C-alpha positions in Angstrom: 189.1 -133.9 -15.9 185.5 -133.5 -15.2 184.4 -134.7 -11.7 181.4 -136.5 -11.7 180.6 -136.8 -8.2 177.4 -135.1 -6.6 178.3 -133.4 -3.3 175.6 -134.2 -0.5 174.4 -131.0 -0.9 173.4 -131.1 -4.6 171.9 -134.7 -4.0 169.6 -133.2 -1.1 168.4 -130.1 -3.5 167.8 -132.7 -6.3 165.9 -134.8 -4.1 163.5 -131.5 -3.1 163.5 -130.4 -6.4 162.0 -133.5 -8.2 159.3 -134.1 -6.5 158.4 -130.2 -6.2 158.4 -130.2 -10.1 156.4 -133.2 -10.4 153.9 -131.7 -7.9 153.6 -128.6 -9.8 153.6 -130.5 -13.3 150.5 -132.4 -11.6 148.7 -129.3 -10.6 149.0 -127.6 -13.7 147.4 -130.6 -15.5 144.9 -130.8 -12.9 143.6 -126.9 -13.2 144.4 -127.4 -17.3 141.3 -130.0 -17.2 139.2 -128.4 -14.8 139.3 -125.3 -16.9 138.3 -127.4 -20.1 134.6 -128.0 -18.9 132.8 -124.8 -16.9 129.0 -125.8 -16.7 128.2 -123.6 -13.4 129.5 -120.3 -14.4 128.9 -118.0 -11.9 128.5 -115.2 -14.6 126.0 -116.9 -16.0 124.0 -118.0 -12.9 121.5 -116.0 -11.0 122.3 -115.3 -7.5 119.8 -118.1 -6.4 121.2 -120.5 -8.3 124.7 -119.5 -7.3 123.2 -119.7 -3.4 121.6 -122.9 -4.2 124.6 -124.9 -5.6 126.7 -123.0 -2.5 124.1 -124.7 -0.1 124.6 -128.0 -1.7 128.3 -127.7 -1.8 128.2 -128.2 -5.3 132.0 -128.8 -6.8 132.4 -128.7 -10.5 135.4 -131.1 -10.5 134.1 -134.2 -7.7 136.8 -134.7 -5.0 135.6 -138.7 -5.2 135.8 -140.0 -8.4 133.7 -142.9 -7.6 130.9 -140.0 -7.3 130.0 -138.0 -9.7 127.0 -135.9 -11.5 127.3 -138.2 -14.3 126.6 -141.5 -11.6 124.1 -139.7 -9.8 120.0 -140.4 -9.4 119.2 -136.7 -10.4 121.9 -136.1 -13.4 120.4 -135.6 -16.5 122.8 -135.7 -19.7 122.7 -132.8 -21.7 123.7 -130.5 -24.5 126.5 -130.6 -27.3 128.9 -128.6 -24.6 129.1 -131.8 -22.2 127.4 -130.0 -19.5 124.1 -132.3 -18.0 121.2 -130.9 -16.2 120.5 -131.3 -12.6 116.9 -131.7 -11.0 118.3 -130.5 -7.7 119.2 -127.2 -9.0 115.7 -126.8 -11.2 117.5 -128.5 -14.4 120.4 -126.0 -14.2 123.8 -127.0 -16.1 125.9 -128.8 -14.8 129.6 -130.8 -15.0 129.2 -134.6 -15.3 132.3 -134.7 -13.3 131.1 -132.6 -10.5 129.4 -133.6 -7.5 127.1 -131.8 -4.6 126.3 -132.6 -0.8 123.0 -134.5 -2.0 124.7 -136.8 -4.9 122.4 -140.3 -5.0 123.4 -143.2 -6.5 121.4 -144.6 -9.5 119.4 -147.5 -8.0 
């Protein structure tokens, strides 16, 4: 005869494992999306271009979904690779889903 009861310990372990697994899957998914489009490749940009991006707090993936480069006044749609251009970065490449501290709403 098989006992189908869960012990309290087993239940607590499952209660911790399930959210942890969910968080891990979400992190893997988010990393995959971020890795898909890398517009401001540090290996390609000059040190001065990288310094400007650092000083303006540029992020390849915006921390606010309502404020992304694609809806910024300084953004210009770019090439076939999906990257755009930013006037603040002297026309340098930016991710449409990125953001910097000088983000400005299109008026």
